[in-house]
C-alpha positions as CSV (number, residue, x, y, z in Angstrom):
1,X,-17.6,14.5,196.8
2,X,-14.7,12.4,197.7
3,X,-11.2,12.4,196.0
4,X,-12.1,9.0,194.4
5,X,-15.5,10.2,193.1
6,X,-14.1,13.3,191.4
7,X,-12.1,11.6,188.7
8,X,-14.8,9.0,188.2
9,X,-17.3,11.9,187.6
10,X,-14.9,13.7,185.3
11,X,-14.5,10.5,183.3
12,X,-18.2,10.0,183.0
13,X,-18.7,13.7,181.9
14,X,-16.0,13.3,179.2
15,X,-17.6,10.1,178.0
16,X,-21.0,11.8,177.7
17,X,-19.4,14.7,175.9
18,X,-17.8,12.3,173.4
19,X,-21.1,10.5,172.8
20,X,-23.0,13.8,172.4
21,X,-20.3,15.1,169.9
22,X,-21.0,12.0,167.7
23,X,-24.8,12.5,167.5
24,X,-26.5,14.2,164.6
25,X,-28.4,16.5,166.8
26,X,-29.2,19.0,163.9
27,X,-30.7,16.1,161.8
28,X,-32.6,14.8,164.8
29,X,-34.1,18.2,165.6
30,X,-35.0,18.7,161.9
31,X,-36.9,15.4,162.0
32,X,-38.8,16.6,165.1
33,X,-39.6,19.9,163.4
34,X,-41.0,17.9,160.5
35,X,-43.1,15.8,162.8
36,X,-44.4,18.9,164.6
37,X,-45.3,20.5,161.3
38,X,-46.8,17.5,159.4
39,X,-48.0,15.3,162.3
40,X,-51.2,17.3,163.1
41,X,-52.1,17.1,159.4
42,X,-51.1,13.5,158.6
43,X,-52.3,11.8,161.8
44,X,-53.7,14.2,164.4
45,X,-54.5,11.4,166.9
46,X,-51.0,9.9,166.8
47,X,-49.5,13.4,167.0
48,X,-51.5,14.2,170.1
49,X,-50.5,10.9,171.7
50,X,-46.8,11.5,170.9
51,X,-46.9,15.2,171.5
52,X,-45.8,15.3,175.1
53,X,-42.9,12.9,174.6
54,X,-41.8,14.6,171.5
55,X,-41.7,17.9,173.3
56,X,-39.6,16.5,176.1
57,X,-37.1,14.8,173.9
58,X,-36.8,18.0,171.9
59,X,-35.9,19.9,175.0
60,X,-33.2,17.3,175.9
61,X,-31.8,17.4,172.4
62,X,-31.6,21.2,172.5
63,X,-29.8,21.0,175.9
64,X,-27.4,18.5,174.3
65,X,-26.7,21.0,171.6
66,X,-25.5,23.4,174.3
67,X,-23.2,20.7,175.7
68,X,-21.9,20.2,172.2
69,X,-21.1,23.9,171.9
70,X,-19.3,23.9,175.3
71,X,-17.2,20.9,174.2
72,X,-16.3,22.8,171.0
73,X,-15.3,25.8,173.1
74,X,-13.1,23.6,175.3
75,X,-11.4,22.0,172.3
76,X,-10.7,25.6,171.0
77,X,-9.1,26.3,174.4
78,X,-6.8,23.2,174.2
79,X,-9.0,20.7,176.1
80,X,-8.1,17.3,174.6
81,X,-8.8,13.8,175.8
82,X,-9.6,14.7,179.4
83,X,-6.6,17.0,180.1
84,X,-5.7,20.6,179.4
85,X,-2.6,21.2,177.3
86,X,-0.6,23.9,178.8
87,X,1.1,26.5,176.6
88,X,4.5,25.4,177.9
89,X,3.8,21.8,176.8
90,X,3.4,22.7,173.2
């Protein structure tokens, strides 16, 4: 990774973190849980067709929840807007 690529990558990571923090992942995963519970009963054929994609998006959403927790931890440690606040700066 070059010196130029590093800040670009960091900026993209922070942008993704901001986007993830603004998603209702809990609500999204509850909807998936409802679909997993009721789908086989209401429309088994449709559920079977959507099943693989539903499982994959669920795994991505669960991973995004872990990113969300990491962002919360960073905020707790003073990580704000792409920089770390040092104790002597406060």
